[in-house]
C-alpha positions, 0 to 999 in steps of 0.5 A, spaced: 820 661 521 813 658 523 810 653 518 805 658 515 811 663 513 814 657 510 808 655 506 808 663 504 815 663 502 814 656 498 808 659 495 812 665 493 817 661 490 812 658 485 810 664 482 813 668 477 817 674 478 814 680 473 819 685 470 816 691 473 816 687 480 824 686 479 824 694 477 820 696 483 825 691 488 831 694 485 829 701 486 827 700 493 834 697 494 838 702 491 834 707 495 836 703 502 843 703 499 844 710 498 840 712 505 845 708 508 840 703 511 842 696 513 839 692 507 836 687 512 832 692 516 830 696 510 827 690 506 823 688 513 820 695 513 819 694 505 816 688 506 810 690 510 809 696 506 809 693 499 803 690 496 802 682 496 807 678 493 812 683 492 812 684 499 812 677 501 818 676 497 822 682 500 820 680 507 823 673 505 829 676 503 830 680 509 829 673 514 834 670 510 839 676 511 837 676 518 839 669 519 846 671 516 845 670 508 848 675 504 843 679 499 846 675 493 845 668 497 838 670 499 836 671 492 839 665 490 835 661 495 829 664 491 831 659 485 830 662 478 826 668 481 832 672 480 835 672 474 842 669 475 846 675 471 842 680 476 845 676 482 852 676 479 851 683 478 849 684 485 854 680 488 860 684 484 857 690 486 857 689 493 864 686 493 867 692 489 863 697 493 859 700 487 852 696 489 849 703 487 852 704 481 851 697 479 843 697 481 842 703 477 845 701 471 841 694 471 835 699 473 836 703 466 837 696 462 830 693 465 826 700 464 828 700 457 826 693 456 820 694 459 818 700 455 820 696 448 815 691 450 810 696 452 811 699 445 810 693 441 804 691 445 801 698 444 802 697 436 798 690 437 792 693 440 789 697 434 789 691 429 786 686 435 781 691 436 779 692 428 779 684 428 774 684 434 770 689 431 770 686 424 768 679 427 762 682 431 759 685 425 760 679 421 756 675 426 751 681 426 750 680 419 749 672 420 744 673 424 740 679 422 741 681 415 741 673 413 734 672 416 731 678 411 735 674 405 731 668 407 725 672 408 725 675 401 727 668 398 721 665 401 716 671 399 718 670 392 718 663 392 725 662 389 730 656 390 736 657 395 742 659 392 749 656 393 751 662 397 745 663 401 746 655 403 753 656 405 751 662 409 745 658 412 750 652 414 754 657 417 749 660 421 746 653 424 753 651 426 755 657 429 755 654 436 761 650 433 766 655 430 763 661 433 767 662 439 774 659 436 776 666 434 775 670 440 778 664 444 784 664 440 784 672 441 784 671 448 789 665 448 794 670 444 793 675 449 794 671 455 800 668 452 803 675 451 802 677 458 805 670 461 811 671 456 812 678 458 812 676 465 816 670 464 822 672 460 824 678 465 831 680 462 831 678 455 826 678 449 826 671 447 819 669 449 816 676 445 820 674 439 818 667 439 811 669 439 810 675 434 817 674 431 813 672 424 810 679 424 815 683 419 819 688 422 819 684 429 825 680 428 829 685 426 827 689 432 828 683 437 835 682 434 838 689 435 835 689 442 838 682 443 845 685 441 844 691 445 842 687 451 848 683 450 853 689 450 850 692 455 850 687 460 857 685 458 859 692 459 856 692 466 859 685 468 866 687 465 865 694 469 864 690 475 871 686 474 867 679 472 872 675 468 871 676 461 869 668 459 864 668 465 861 675 463 860 673 455 857 667 457 852 670 463 851 676 458 849 671 453 844 667 457 841 673 460 838 674 452 835 668 452 838 666 445 840 659 444 845 661 438 848 667 442 849 662 448 852 657 444 857 662 440 859 665 447 861 659 450 865 657 444 868 664 445 869 663 452 873 657 451 877 659 446 879 665 451 880 661 457 885 656 452 888 663 450 887 661 442 888 666 437 882 669 433 882 669 426 878 671 420 875 664 420 874 663 427 870 670 428 865 668 422 863 662 426 860 666 432 855 669 427 855 676 430 854 683 427 861 685 425 862 691 430 860 686 436 865 681 434 871 686 433 870 689 439 870 682 443 876 679 439 880 686 439 879 690 445 883 687 451 883 692 456 877 691 461 876 699 461 876 700 454 872 694 452 867 696 457 866 703 454 866 700 447 861 695 449 856 701 452 857 705 446 855 699 442 849 697 446 847 705 445 847 704 438 843 697 437 838 700 442 837 707 437 836 702 431 831 698 435 828 704 438 828 707 431 825 700 428 820 700 433 817 707 432 816 705 425 813 699 427 808 702 431 806 707 425 806 702 420 804 696 423 797 698 425 796 701 418 798 695 414 794 690 418 788 695 419 788 695 411 788 688 410 783 686 415 779 692 413 779 690 406 778 683 407 772 685 411 769 689 406 771 684 400 767 678 405 761 683 406 761 684 399 761 677 397 756 675 402 751 681 401 751 681 393 752 674 391 745 672 394 742 679 392 745 678 385 742 670 385 735 673 387 735 678 381 737 673 376 732 668 379 727 673 378 729 675 371 727 668 369 721 667 365 
């Protein structure tokens, strides 16, 4: 590879790999495997067809495989671009001869996460629009309606009231604070977009950014345990050892407490330490998940049970998300709208009532 290719490869490694790109590449690899096309040849052709960054990444994988690397090794050479759990599943799928099955399961998992993020993002759009409109109307009032109040006070030769003085002060200093709300809104949107692209196969960034909103943390918890169960099931199905599977699945969720508990469970499993009622409470997991991981010893049974548990947690997360999409815009719209009406009422009627009081004085 020449210096230009090396610089492009380094540049691609320095940029973030978005979830939709990972899904697209994953599905392309599935198509190649199902068609029986050698991966290095297929990836090379795909690299010429796929757009921009994704095409460069695909071509870079093909180059590494042409030099003798396996697909997992080529992905590992890309640094943190490919999640570790994804690389492990690919490697296990290749060793077991079930790469297509493993990748299809991973694709389904990634698509569900993608749709959940989009649903929550759509639920946030309406309140942001309402806030933007309310703020715009307030600025219009500040510059249009306020000037008429000032003119009326001048015509009737009235003294400037406290509410009017406050509004005039806000108008004169708008250059200092006027851009703060739009900038905060813009910053929130940028952080949301970067969070969605950087967290890849977990829900960590999203829950941290908007976890303070009622209902989001519950959705995040259900989806986190659903992700963990799904990935754990997939890893067990690919014959990855229990101790390694539980840690990998926990790391993929991005939850520090879950990783800590999984590491503790893996250590006890490796040392064949028996689980008791006291020790199981230390994990802090839902009772069903704890029971499955501490009592289901046969890999086939555990994989199926975890798959069913993942479906249950996902259904709960989907149900809460559906209600969140309905109620959250109504709730926030009512708060923002009600607050805006109250604010307009105060700034309109306080100066007006004060003017009437002054006119009524002899």
